[in-house]
Chimera marker file (.cmm) of the C-alpha trace (Angstrom):
<marker_set name="trace">
<marker id="1" x="0.000" y="0.000" z="0.000" r="1" g="1" b="0" radius="0.5"/>
<marker id="2" x="2.825" y="2.405" z="0.844" r="1" g="1" b="0" radius="0.5"/>
<marker id="3" x="4.569" y="1.659" z="-2.438" r="1" g="1" b="0" radius="0.5"/>
<marker id="4" x="1.407" y="2.457" z="-4.374" r="1" g="1" b="0" radius="0.5"/>
<marker id="5" x="1.029" y="5.719" z="-2.428" r="1" g="1" b="0" radius="0.5"/>
<marker id="6" x="4.669" y="6.606" z="-3.122" r="1" g="1" b="0" radius="0.5"/>
<marker id="7" x="4.189" y="5.933" z="-6.837" r="1" g="1" b="0" radius="0.5"/>
<marker id="8" x="1.029" y="8.055" z="-7.012" r="1" g="1" b="0" radius="0.5"/>
<marker id="9" x="2.607" y="10.921" z="-5.065" r="1" g="1" b="0" radius="0.5"/>
<marker id="10" x="5.807" y="10.550" z="-7.087" r="1" g="1" b="0" radius="0.5"/>
<marker id="11" x="3.896" y="10.682" z="-10.363" r="1" g="1" b="0" radius="0.5"/>
<marker id="12" x="2.030" y="13.807" z="-9.290" r="1" g="1" b="0" radius="0.5"/>
<marker id="13" x="5.154" y="15.472" z="-7.912" r="1" g="1" b="0" radius="0.5"/>
<marker id="14" x="7.177" y="14.571" z="-10.982" r="1" g="1" b="0" radius="0.5"/>
<marker id="15" x="4.449" y="15.884" z="-13.283" r="1" g="1" b="0" radius="0.5"/>
<marker id="16" x="4.249" y="19.198" z="-11.417" r="1" g="1" b="0" radius="0.5"/>
<marker id="17" x="8.037" y="19.534" z="-11.153" r="1" g="1" b="0" radius="0.5"/>
<marker id="18" x="8.569" y="18.904" z="-14.873" r="1" g="1" b="0" radius="0.5"/>
<marker id="19" x="5.902" y="21.461" z="-15.744" r="1" g="1" b="0" radius="0.5"/>
<marker id="20" x="7.294" y="24.098" z="-13.382" r="1" g="1" b="0" radius="0.5"/>
<marker id="21" x="10.853" y="23.479" z="-14.592" r="1" g="1" b="0" radius="0.5"/>
<marker id="22" x="9.645" y="23.284" z="-18.231" r="1" g="1" b="0" radius="0.5"/>
<marker id="23" x="11.388" y="19.945" z="-18.825" r="1" g="1" b="0" radius="0.5"/>
<marker id="24" x="10.167" y="17.231" z="-21.200" r="1" g="1" b="0" radius="0.5"/>
<marker id="25" x="10.574" y="13.672" z="-19.882" r="1" g="1" b="0" radius="0.5"/>
<marker id="26" x="9.044" y="10.303" z="-20.531" r="1" g="1" b="0" radius="0.5"/>
<marker id="27" x="6.304" y="9.155" z="-18.182" r="1" g="1" b="0" radius="0.5"/>
<marker id="28" x="8.616" y="6.632" z="-16.501" r="1" g="1" b="0" radius="0.5"/>
<marker id="29" x="11.358" y="9.235" z="-16.007" r="1" g="1" b="0" radius="0.5"/>
<marker id="30" x="8.788" y="11.698" z="-14.630" r="1" g="1" b="0" radius="0.5"/>
<marker id="31" x="7.568" y="9.130" z="-12.096" r="1" g="1" b="0" radius="0.5"/>
<marker id="32" x="11.140" y="8.173" z="-11.144" r="1" g="1" b="0" radius="0.5"/>
<marker id="33" x="12.105" y="11.814" z="-10.627" r="1" g="1" b="0" radius="0.5"/>
<marker id="34" x="8.962" y="12.369" z="-8.575" r="1" g="1" b="0" radius="0.5"/>
<marker id="35" x="9.568" y="9.306" z="-6.372" r="1" g="1" b="0" radius="0.5"/>
<marker id="36" x="13.206" y="10.324" z="-5.819" r="1" g="1" b="0" radius="0.5"/>
<marker id="37" x="12.062" y="13.854" z="-5.013" r="1" g="1" b="0" radius="0.5"/>
<marker id="38" x="9.451" y="12.548" z="-2.567" r="1" g="1" b="0" radius="0.5"/>
<marker id="39" x="12.066" y="10.443" z="-0.781" r="1" g="1" b="0" radius="0.5"/>
<marker id="40" x="14.635" y="13.251" z="-0.632" r="1" g="1" b="0" radius="0.5"/>
<marker id="41" x="12.030" y="15.871" z="0.273" r="1" g="1" b="0" radius="0.5"/>
<marker id="42" x="10.626" y="13.669" z="3.026" r="1" g="1" b="0" radius="0.5"/>
<marker id="43" x="14.098" y="13.182" z="4.480" r="1" g="1" b="0" radius="0.5"/>
<marker id="44" x="14.858" y="16.907" z="4.367" r="1" g="1" b="0" radius="0.5"/>
<marker id="45" x="11.534" y="17.775" z="6.020" r="1" g="1" b="0" radius="0.5"/>
<marker id="46" x="12.111" y="15.213" z="8.769" r="1" g="1" b="0" radius="0.5"/>
<marker id="47" x="15.602" y="16.579" z="9.428" r="1" g="1" b="0" radius="0.5"/>
<marker id="48" x="14.307" y="20.152" z="9.547" r="1" g="1" b="0" radius="0.5"/>
<marker id="49" x="11.488" y="19.202" z="11.897" r="1" g="1" b="0" radius="0.5"/>
<marker id="50" x="13.914" y="17.332" z="14.145" r="1" g="1" b="0" radius="0.5"/>
<marker id="51" x="16.286" y="20.299" z="14.214" r="1" g="1" b="0" radius="0.5"/>
<marker id="52" x="13.571" y="22.842" z="14.898" r="1" g="1" b="0" radius="0.5"/>
<marker id="53" x="12.075" y="20.474" z="17.459" r="1" g="1" b="0" radius="0.5"/>
<marker id="54" x="15.392" y="20.372" z="19.310" r="1" g="1" b="0" radius="0.5"/>
<marker id="55" x="15.719" y="24.152" z="19.132" r="1" g="1" b="0" radius="0.5"/>
<marker id="56" x="12.133" y="24.588" z="20.296" r="1" g="1" b="0" radius="0.5"/>
<marker id="57" x="12.834" y="22.240" z="23.212" r="1" g="1" b="0" radius="0.5"/>
<marker id="58" x="15.881" y="24.278" z="24.183" r="1" g="1" b="0" radius="0.5"/>
<marker id="59" x="13.963" y="27.560" z="23.947" r="1" g="1" b="0" radius="0.5"/>
<marker id="60" x="11.195" y="26.029" z="26.040" r="1" g="1" b="0" radius="0.5"/>
<marker id="61" x="13.717" y="24.901" z="28.652" r="1" g="1" b="0" radius="0.5"/>
<marker id="62" x="15.254" y="28.383" z="28.843" r="1" g="1" b="0" radius="0.5"/>
<marker id="63" x="11.823" y="30.019" z="29.158" r="1" g="1" b="0" radius="0.5"/>
<marker id="64" x="10.841" y="27.505" z="31.826" r="1" g="1" b="0" radius="0.5"/>
<marker id="65" x="14.016" y="28.218" z="33.777" r="1" g="1" b="0" radius="0.5"/>
<marker id="66" x="13.331" y="31.961" z="33.521" r="1" g="1" b="0" radius="0.5"/>
<marker id="67" x="9.830" y="31.435" z="34.940" r="1" g="1" b="0" radius="0.5"/>
<marker id="68" x="11.244" y="29.406" z="37.815" r="1" g="1" b="0" radius="0.5"/>
<marker id="69" x="13.832" y="32.128" z="38.572" r="1" g="1" b="0" radius="0.5"/>
<marker id="70" x="11.080" y="34.775" z="38.419" r="1" g="1" b="0" radius="0.5"/>
<marker id="71" x="8.884" y="32.755" z="40.791" r="1" g="1" b="0" radius="0.5"/>
<marker id="72" x="11.728" y="32.194" z="43.260" r="1" g="1" b="0" radius="0.5"/>
<marker id="73" x="12.561" y="35.907" z="43.234" r="1" g="1" b="0" radius="0.5"/>
<marker id="74" x="8.897" y="36.794" z="43.906" r="1" g="1" b="0" radius="0.5"/>
<marker id="75" x="8.690" y="34.308" z="46.762" r="1" g="1" b="0" radius="0.5"/>
<marker id="76" x="11.856" y="35.711" z="48.385" r="1" g="1" b="0" radius="0.5"/>
<marker id="77" x="10.683" y="39.307" z="48.289" r="1" g="1" b="0" radius="0.5"/>
<link id1="1" id2="2" r="1" g="1" b="0" radius="0.2"/>
<link id1="2" id2="3" r="1" g="1" b="0" radius="0.2"/>
<link id1="3" id2="4" r="1" g="1" b="0" radius="0.2"/>
<link id1="4" id2="5" r="1" g="1" b="0" radius="0.2"/>
<link id1="5" id2="6" r="1" g="1" b="0" radius="0.2"/>
<link id1="6" id2="7" r="1" g="1" b="0" radius="0.2"/>
<link id1="7" id2="8" r="1" g="1" b="0" radius="0.2"/>
<link id1="8" id2="9" r="1" g="1" b="0" radius="0.2"/>
<link id1="9" id2="10" r="1" g="1" b="0" radius="0.2"/>
<link id1="10" id2="11" r="1" g="1" b="0" radius="0.2"/>
<link id1="11" id2="12" r="1" g="1" b="0" radius="0.2"/>
<link id1="12" id2="13" r="1" g="1" b="0" radius="0.2"/>
<link id1="13" id2="14" r="1" g="1" b="0" radius="0.2"/>
<link id1="14" id2="15" r="1" g="1" b="0" radius="0.2"/>
<link id1="15" id2="16" r="1" g="1" b="0" radius="0.2"/>
<link id1="16" id2="17" r="1" g="1" b="0" radius="0.2"/>
<link id1="17" id2="18" r="1" g="1" b="0" radius="0.2"/>
<link id1="18" id2="19" r="1" g="1" b="0" radius="0.2"/>
<link id1="19" id2="20" r="1" g="1" b="0" radius="0.2"/>
<link id1="20" id2="21" r="1" g="1" b="0" radius="0.2"/>
<link id1="21" id2="22" r="1" g="1" b="0" radius="0.2"/>
<link id1="22" id2="23" r="1" g="1" b="0" radius="0.2"/>
<link id1="23" id2="24" r="1" g="1" b="0" radius="0.2"/>
<link id1="24" id2="25" r="1" g="1" b="0" radius="0.2"/>
<link id1="25" id2="26" r="1" g="1" b="0" radius="0.2"/>
<link id1="26" id2="27" r="1" g="1" b="0" radius="0.2"/>
<link id1="27" id2="28" r="1" g="1" b="0" radius="0.2"/>
<link id1="28" id2="29" r="1" g="1" b="0" radius="0.2"/>
<link id1="29" id2="30" r="1" g="1" b="0" radius="0.2"/>
<link id1="30" id2="31" r="1" g="1" b="0" radius="0.2"/>
<link id1="31" id2="32" r="1" g="1" b="0" radius="0.2"/>
<link id1="32" id2="33" r="1" g="1" b="0" radius="0.2"/>
<link id1="33" id2="34" r="1" g="1" b="0" radius="0.2"/>
<link id1="34" id2="35" r="1" g="1" b="0" radius="0.2"/>
<link id1="35" id2="36" r="1" g="1" b="0" radius="0.2"/>
<link id1="36" id2="37" r="1" g="1" b="0" radius="0.2"/>
<link id1="37" id2="38" r="1" g="1" b="0" radius="0.2"/>
<link id1="38" id2="39" r="1" g="1" b="0" radius="0.2"/>
<link id1="39" id2="40" r="1" g="1" b="0" radius="0.2"/>
<link id1="40" id2="41" r="1" g="1" b="0" radius="0.2"/>
<link id1="41" id2="42" r="1" g="1" b="0" radius="0.2"/>
<link id1="42" id2="43" r="1" g="1" b="0" radius="0.2"/>
<link id1="43" id2="44" r="1" g="1" b="0" radius="0.2"/>
<link id1="44" id2="45" r="1" g="1" b="0" radius="0.2"/>
<link id1="45" id2="46" r="1" g="1" b="0" radius="0.2"/>
<link id1="46" id2="47" r="1" g="1" b="0" radius="0.2"/>
<link id1="47" id2="48" r="1" g="1" b="0" radius="0.2"/>
<link id1="48" id2="49" r="1" g="1" b="0" radius="0.2"/>
<link id1="49" id2="50" r="1" g="1" b="0" radius="0.2"/>
<link id1="50" id2="51" r="1" g="1" b="0" radius="0.2"/>
<link id1="51" id2="52" r="1" g="1" b="0" radius="0.2"/>
<link id1="52" id2="53" r="1" g="1" b="0" radius="0.2"/>
<link id1="53" id2="54" r="1" g="1" b="0" radius="0.2"/>
<link id1="54" id2="55" r="1" g="1" b="0" radius="0.2"/>
<link id1="55" id2="56" r="1" g="1" b="0" radius="0.2"/>
<link id1="56" id2="57" r="1" g="1" b="0" radius="0.2"/>
<link id1="57" id2="58" r="1" g="1" b="0" radius="0.2"/>
<link id1="58" id2="59" r="1" g="1" b="0" radius="0.2"/>
<link id1="59" id2="60" r="1" g="1" b="0" radius="0.2"/>
<link id1="60" id2="61" r="1" g="1" b="0" radius="0.2"/>
<link id1="61" id2="62" r="1" g="1" b="0" radius="0.2"/>
<link id1="62" id2="63" r="1" g="1" b="0" radius="0.2"/>
<link id1="63" id2="64" r="1" g="1" b="0" radius="0.2"/>
<link id1="64" id2="65" r="1" g="1" b="0" radius="0.2"/>
<link id1="65" id2="66" r="1" g="1" b="0" radius="0.2"/>
<link id1="66" id2="67" r="1" g="1" b="0" radius="0.2"/>
<link id1="67" id2="68" r="1" g="1" b="0" radius="0.2"/>
<link id1="68" id2="69" r="1" g="1" b="0" radius="0.2"/>
<link id1="69" id2="70" r="1" g="1" b="0" radius="0.2"/>
<link id1="70" id2="71" r="1" g="1" b="0" radius="0.2"/>
<link id1="71" id2="72" r="1" g="1" b="0" radius="0.2"/>
<link id1="72" id2="73" r="1" g="1" b="0" radius="0.2"/>
<link id1="73" id2="74" r="1" g="1" b="0" radius="0.2"/>
<link id1="74" id2="75" r="1" g="1" b="0" radius="0.2"/>
<link id1="75" id2="76" r="1" g="1" b="0" radius="0.2"/>
<link id1="76" id2="77" r="1" g="1" b="0" radius="0.2"/>
</marker_set>
């Protein structure tokens, strides 16, 4: 089922990419380019989400620590 989905998405992506780039390719080449693009694009998106997730976690930790410091200062005064 996943292979069929990848082929359908790859065909659509390849078709759109060849039209946007104004490139003429055979149907098989269009599908192959689309599938390769889907695999590479998926990997890039996952890496970006992982990186931004780590950064977001760090920012959240810093903000949390700042709230704790603020609360401790308020309790002391």
